[in-house]
C-alpha positions in Angstrom: 0.0 0.0 0.0 1.4 3.4 -1.0 1.8 5.8 1.8 -0.3 9.0 1.5 2.0 12.1 1.1 0.6 13.8 4.2 1.1 10.6 6.3 4.6 10.4 5.0 5.2 14.0 6.1 3.9 13.2 9.6 6.0 10.1 9.8 9.2 11.9 8.8 8.6 14.7 11.2 8.1 12.1 14.0 11.3 10.4 13.0 13.3 13.6 13.0 12.1 14.3 16.5 13.0 10.8 17.7 15.3 11.5 20.8 17.5 8.5 20.0 17.6 8.2 16.1 16.4 11.6 15.0 18.1 14.8 14.1 19.8 16.6 17.0 18.7 20.0 15.7 15.1 19.0 15.2 14.9 17.4 18.7 16.3 20.5 20.3 13.7 22.9 18.9 10.6 24.3 20.6 7.6 26.1 19.2 9.2 29.4 20.4 12.6 28.7 18.8 11.1 27.9 15.3 8.3 30.6 15.4 10.4 33.1 13.3 10.6 30.5 10.5 6.8 30.4 10.2 6.8 34.2 9.4 9.7 33.8 7.0 8.1 31.0 5.1 4.7 32.9 5.0 6.6 35.9 3.5 8.2 33.6 0.9 4.8 32.2 -0.1 3.6 35.7 -0.7 6.7 36.6 -2.7 6.2 33.5 -5.0 2.5 34.6 -5.5 3.7 38.1 -6.3 6.2 36.8 -8.9 3.5 34.5 -10.3 6.0 31.6 -10.0 3.9 28.5 -9.5 6.9 26.2 -9.2 8.3 28.3 -6.3 4.8 28.6 -4.9 4.5 24.8 -4.6 7.9 24.6 -2.8 7.2 27.5 -0.5 3.8 26.1 0.4 5.5 22.8 1.4 8.0 24.8 3.6 5.0 26.5 5.3 3.2 23.3 5.6 6.3 21.9 7.4 6.0 24.6 10.1 2.4 23.5 10.8 3.4 19.8 11.0 6.5 20.6 13.2 4.4 22.7 15.7 1.7 20.1 15.8 4.3 17.3 16.4 5.7 19.1 19.4 2.3 19.7 20.8 1.5 16.0 20.3 4.6 15.1 22.2 3.5 17.3 25.0 0.0 15.7 25.1 -1.8 18.9 24.0 -3.1 18.2 20.5 -2.0 16.6 17.2 -2.3 17.4 13.5 -5.7 15.8 13.3 -7.0 18.1 16.0 -5.6 21.1 14.0 -7.4 19.9 10.9 -10.6 19.2 12.8 -10.6 22.7 14.4 -10.2 24.5 11.0 -12.9 22.3 9.4 -15.3 23.1 12.2 -14.4 26.8 12.0 -14.9 26.9 8.2 -18.4 25.2 8.5 -19.4 27.5 11.4 -18.4 30.6 9.6 -20.1 29.7 6.3 -23.7 29.1 7.3 -24.7 30.3 3.8 -22.9 27.2 2.4 -23.1 24.5 5.1 -25.8 23.1 7.3 -24.8 23.0 11.0 -23.7 19.4 10.7 -21.4 20.2 7.9 -23.6 19.0 5.0 -23.8 21.4 2.0 -27.1 23.3 1.8 -29.4 22.0 -0.8 -29.2 23.1 -4.5 -31.1 26.3 -5.0 -30.5 27.7 -1.6 -30.2 31.6 -1.7 -26.8 32.9 -2.7 -25.3 35.7 -0.8 -23.2 38.7 -2.1 -19.5 38.8 -1.2 -20.0 41.9 0.9 -22.8 40.3 2.9 -20.7 37.2 3.3 -17.8 39.3 4.7 -20.2 41.2 7.1 -21.5 37.9 8.3 -18.0 36.4 8.8 -17.1 39.4 11.0 -20.3 39.0 13.0 -19.6 35.3 13.6 -16.1 36.0 14.7 -17.3 38.7 17.1 -19.8 36.2 18.6 -17.0 33.6 18.9 -14.9 36.1 20.8 -17.8 36.9 23.1 -18.3 33.2 23.8 -14.7 32.8 24.6 -14.9 35.7 27.1 -18.0 34.3 28.6 -16.2 30.8 29.0 -13.2 32.5 30.7 -15.6 34.3 33.1 -17.2 31.0 33.9 -13.8 29.5 34.6 -12.9 32.2 36.8 -16.2 32.0 38.7 -15.5 28.4 39.4 -12.5 29.3 41.3 -10.0 28.5 38.6 -7.4 30.9 37.3 -8.2 32.3 33.9 -6.7 35.0 31.6 -8.5 38.4 31.5 -11.3 38.6 28.9 -10.2 40.0 25.6 -10.8 43.7 24.8 -12.6 44.6 21.7 -9.4 45.1 19.7 -7.4 42.2 21.2 -6.7 39.1 19.0 -5.0 41.0 16.2 -1.6 39.4 16.2 1.2 41.9 17.3 3.6 39.9 15.1 1.8 41.0 11.9 3.6 43.6 9.7 2.7 47.0 11.3 0.7 48.2 8.3 -1.3 45.0 8.0 -2.0 45.2 11.8 -3.1 48.8 11.4 -5.6 47.9 8.7 -7.0 45.0 10.7 -7.2 47.1 13.9 -9.1 49.8 12.1 -11.4 47.2 10.4 -12.2 45.7 13.8 -13.0 49.2 15.2 -15.2 49.9 12.2 -17.1 46.8 13.0 -18.3 48.6 16.2 -19.2 51.6 14.1 -16.2 53.7 14.9 -15.2 54.7 11.4 -15.2 57.5 8.8 -18.2 57.7 6.5 -16.2 58.3 3.3 -12.7 57.7 2.0 -12.5 61.5 1.5 -12.9 62.0 5.2 -9.9 59.8 5.8 -7.9 61.8 3.3 -8.6 64.9 5.4 -7.4 63.0 8.4 -4.2 62.0 6.6 -3.5 65.7 5.8 -4.2 66.6 9.5 -1.7 64.0 10.7 0.9 65.2 8.2 0.5 68.8 9.5 1.0 67.4 12.9 4.3 65.8 11.8 5.4 69.1 10.5 4.6 70.8 13.7 6.6 68.2 15.6 9.5 68.5 13.3 9.5 72.2 13.9 9.4 71.6 17.6 12.6 69.5 17.4 11.2 66.7 19.7 12.2 63.4 18.3 9.8 61.4 20.4 6.9 63.6 19.3 8.0 63.2 15.7 8.0 59.5 16.0 4.5 59.5 17.6 3.1 61.7 14.9 4.7 59.7 12.1 3.0 56.6 13.6 -0.3 58.3 13.7 0.2 59.3 10.0 1.0 55.8 8.9 -2.0 54.4 10.8 -4.3 57.0 9.0 -2.7 55.9 5.6 -3.5 52.2 6.4 -7.1 53.3 7.3 -7.3 55.1 4.0 -6.1 52.0 2.2 -8.8 50.0 3.9 -11.5 52.5 2.8 -10.2 52.3 -0.8 -10.2 48.5 -0.8 -6.4 48.3 -1.0 -4.1 46.1 1.1 -1.6 48.6 2.6 1.2 46.1 2.9 0.8 45.0 -0.8 0.6 48.7 -1.9 3.9 49.5 0.1 5.6 46.4 -1.4 4.6 47.6 -4.9 5.9 51.1 -4.0 9.2 49.6 -2.8 9.5 47.7 -6.0 8.7 50.7 -8.1 11.3 52.8 -6.3 14.0 50.1 -6.8 13.2 49.8 -10.4 13.3 53.5 -11.0 16.5 54.0 -8.9 18.2 51.2 -10.8 17.2 52.8 -14.1 18.3 56.2 -12.9 21.7 54.8 -12.1 22.0 53.1 -15.5 21.1 56.3 -17.3 23.7 58.2 -15.4 26.3 55.6 -16.3 25.2 55.6 -19.9 26.0 59.2 -20.0 29.5 58.6 -18.7 28.9 59.4 -15.0 28.7 57.3 -11.8 26.1 57.3 -9.3 28.4 58.2 -6.4 29.7 61.3 -8.2 26.6 62.4 -9.9 25.3 64.8 -7.4 21.6 65.4 -6.5 20.7 67.7 -9.5 22.0 65.1 -12.0 20.2 62.3 -10.1 17.0 64.3 -10.0 17.2 65.0 -13.7 17.8 61.3 -14.5 15.0 60.3 -12.1 12.5 62.6 -13.9 13.6 61.2 -17.3 13.0 57.6 -16.1 9.6 58.5 -14.9 8.6 60.1 -18.2 9.9 57.1 -20.0 7.8 54.8 -17.9 4.7 56.8 -18.5 5.2 56.8 -22.3 5.8 53.1 -22.2 
């Protein structure tokens, strides 16, 4: 009988973690020690998608899957949960958060059931998540009432991972706040807020207080992330694209200067600015 690929992955991970015959490095790891790799692999998946490289995407998804299997194996060794429990949990969550697709038991709704628009589905998803958070808080309160120690109930904006890229976290925090009705009515209102925050950055710069400047720049970036949400734009993806555009134009600028017999290090700001404008104009014509 041929071993299923996922079963083979679980077996290999268990063998690598074997204290006597496994790999010394793998055996020495903890969830905390390999946590940074999960972030790294997730970023590499996103990069492969951005490059539309399906070969790399397959490989990077495998690396990310390894992180899931690795963490699940360590939890299994500790008697907490295993990979099957992880899969059961996400299956139950998907069914629970898609009542427009599944019946409570997990069966598909009958053919001909009403379809819901994507916007309505997203609003429903957020409402179900909010109800789940409330249920968790209630369970924590019941545990505490029974005389057992329990963590404090989550606040309305808790649960947005602090390890997310700052722009992504800002967008998610503002989206969560908007779910409670704390939001601007129109994107134009957010643009005005961005201008207000930029003015406050200028005031802080004039005051010469570095800490105040840092705080105001943070407020400005948060407002920009909020604006991106209103415009239906992923702020992290937008900044990545902006980074790539700057690199592309700077590289072309340097090449233009060298083609004219100069060097980037000796060109001076005026020459670089002229080459930069020429590159931008060439891009627009293209």
